[in-house]
C-alpha positions as CSV (number, residue, x, y, z in Angstrom):
1,M,133.9,57.9,-16.7
2,T,130.9,56.2,-18.4
3,D,130.2,52.6,-19.5
4,L,127.9,53.6,-22.3
5,L,128.8,52.1,-25.6
6,D,128.1,53.3,-29.1
7,W,125.4,51.7,-31.2
8,P,125.3,48.8,-32.1
9,Y,127.4,47.6,-29.2
10,N,124.8,48.9,-26.7
11,L,122.2,46.4,-28.0
12,P,121.3,43.5,-25.7
13,I,122.8,40.9,-28.0
14,W,126.3,42.3,-27.1
15,Q,125.8,41.9,-23.3
16,R,128.5,40.1,-21.4
17,S,126.0,38.7,-18.8
18,L,122.3,38.8,-17.9
19,H,120.4,37.7,-14.8
20,L,116.6,38.0,-14.9
21,K,114.1,36.9,-12.3
22,S,110.8,35.7,-13.6
23,P,107.9,38.2,-13.3
24,D,106.5,36.2,-10.3
25,S,110.0,36.0,-8.8
26,T,109.9,32.2,-8.4
27,M,112.7,31.5,-10.8
28,W,115.7,33.1,-12.4
29,A,117.7,32.7,-15.6
30,E,121.2,33.9,-16.3
31,I,124.2,33.8,-18.6
32,K,127.5,34.8,-17.0
33,D,130.8,35.4,-18.7
34,A,129.5,35.5,-22.3
35,I,132.2,35.7,-25.0
36,E,132.1,37.3,-28.5
37,V,131.2,34.9,-31.2
38,S,134.0,36.4,-33.2
39,M,135.8,39.7,-32.9
40,G,133.4,42.6,-32.7
41,N,130.3,40.4,-33.0
42,P,127.5,39.6,-30.4
43,T,128.1,37.3,-27.5
44,L,127.2,33.8,-26.4
45,G,127.3,31.7,-23.3
46,T,125.5,29.0,-21.4
47,L,122.0,29.8,-20.2
48,V,121.4,28.5,-16.6
49,L,118.0,28.4,-15.0
50,S,117.3,28.0,-11.3
51,N,115.4,24.7,-12.0
52,G,118.7,23.2,-13.2
53,L,118.2,23.4,-16.9
54,E,121.3,24.5,-18.9
55,V,121.2,25.5,-22.6
56,E,124.5,26.0,-24.5
57,K,125.3,28.6,-27.2
58,C,122.7,31.1,-26.2
59,N,122.8,34.9,-26.6
60,P,122.5,36.8,-23.3
61,S,119.4,38.6,-24.6
62,F,116.4,36.6,-23.3
63,I,113.0,37.5,-21.9
64,W,110.4,35.9,-19.6
65,S,106.8,35.6,-20.5
66,D,104.5,37.8,-18.5
67,D,103.0,34.7,-16.8
68,S,106.5,33.3,-15.9
69,K,105.8,30.0,-17.7
70,F,108.1,30.6,-20.7
71,L,111.5,32.0,-21.5
72,A,112.5,33.1,-25.0
73,V,116.2,33.0,-26.0
74,A,118.2,33.0,-29.2
75,Q,120.6,30.0,-29.7
76,Y,123.4,29.7,-32.1
77,T,123.5,26.7,-34.4
78,S,126.8,24.8,-34.6
79,N,127.2,25.6,-38.3
80,W,126.9,29.4,-37.5
81,F,130.6,29.3,-36.7
82,G,131.4,28.0,-40.2
83,G,129.5,31.0,-41.7
84,S,126.5,29.0,-43.0
85,G,124.2,28.8,-40.0
86,K,121.8,31.1,-38.3
87,Q,120.3,31.5,-34.9
88,K,117.1,29.7,-33.8
89,L,114.6,31.0,-31.3
90,L,114.0,28.7,-28.3
91,I,110.8,29.0,-26.3
92,L,111.5,27.2,-23.0
93,N,108.5,25.9,-21.0
94,V,110.1,26.2,-17.5
95,L,107.2,24.4,-15.8
96,E,107.2,21.3,-17.9
97,N,111.0,21.4,-18.7
98,S,110.3,21.2,-22.4
99,A,110.9,23.6,-25.4
100,W,110.1,24.5,-28.9
101,R,112.9,25.4,-31.3
102,S,112.3,27.4,-34.5
103,P,113.8,26.8,-37.8
104,R,116.9,29.0,-38.5
105,L,115.6,32.6,-38.6
106,A,118.5,35.0,-38.9
107,Y,122.1,35.5,-38.0
108,Y,120.9,37.4,-35.0
109,I,117.6,37.4,-33.1
110,Q,116.9,39.8,-30.2
111,P,113.8,38.9,-28.0
112,E,111.9,42.1,-27.1
113,S,108.7,41.1,-25.3
114,F,106.6,38.1,-24.3
115,K,103.1,39.2,-23.4
116,D,99.7,37.5,-23.6
117,G,101.2,34.5,-25.3
118,I,102.9,36.5,-28.0
119,V,106.7,36.7,-28.3
120,S,108.1,39.7,-30.2
121,V,111.6,39.6,-31.6
122,T,113.8,41.8,-33.7
123,I,115.5,39.9,-36.6
124,S,118.9,41.3,-37.5
125,P,118.7,44.2,-34.9
126,F,121.7,46.1,-36.3
127,H,121.4,45.4,-40.0
128,K,118.0,46.1,-41.6
129,P,116.0,45.2,-38.4
130,Q,112.6,43.6,-38.8
131,A,110.0,43.0,-36.1
132,Q,108.5,39.6,-36.0
133,Q,105.9,38.0,-33.6
134,F,105.0,34.5,-32.8
135,S,101.9,33.3,-30.9
136,L,102.2,30.3,-28.7
137,E,99.7,28.6,-31.0
138,S,101.9,29.2,-34.1
139,I,105.0,28.1,-32.1
140,E,103.4,24.8,-31.2
141,Q,102.5,24.2,-34.8
142,N,105.6,25.4,-36.6
143,F,108.6,24.9,-34.2
144,E,110.2,21.6,-33.3
145,F,109.0,20.3,-29.9
146,I,111.8,19.1,-27.6
147,K,111.1,17.2,-24.4
148,T,114.2,18.3,-22.5
149,L,116.4,16.5,-20.1
150,P,118.3,18.1,-17.2
151,N,121.9,19.1,-17.5
152,K,122.6,20.6,-20.9
153,A,119.8,18.8,-22.7
154,L,119.4,21.6,-25.2
155,Q,122.9,21.6,-26.8
156,S,122.3,22.9,-30.3
157,D,123.1,19.6,-32.1
158,R,121.7,17.1,-29.7
159,P,118.8,15.2,-31.2
160,A,115.3,15.9,-29.7
161,A,114.1,13.4,-27.2
162,G,110.6,12.7,-28.7
163,R,107.3,14.0,-27.6
């Protein structure tokens, strides 16, 4: 018996869980028990980091930067569930417990790599996929900065806590 699923259900955005250690093995991030957003659609859950940070409504498709300072993850907006929203890309600075949040990008975002300060994602990975890259410099200039607080500080509708 095999657990292999047919495309597109074998894409990372449909995972039920994910546990990743940082490249330097000093931290981990995980989403356990993710559920489908709606029947047959990708999944979401609460991202938990070993430093205590929790982020709700995340897709269990995330990636560490090669220097272990950042984690890129897609987060559902609350109005996604009403059919009018899209996912945002979060770049978590795990050393400073802060983040940058993109404008709404697409219904689904799949982080692919995060090397040399460049995060690569696939926008709409199962319907007209498009590759997109963001440098840390462009992220700092164009994404919303969030000074996070512990314990679910990055719920998708919580106001940012100033710089």
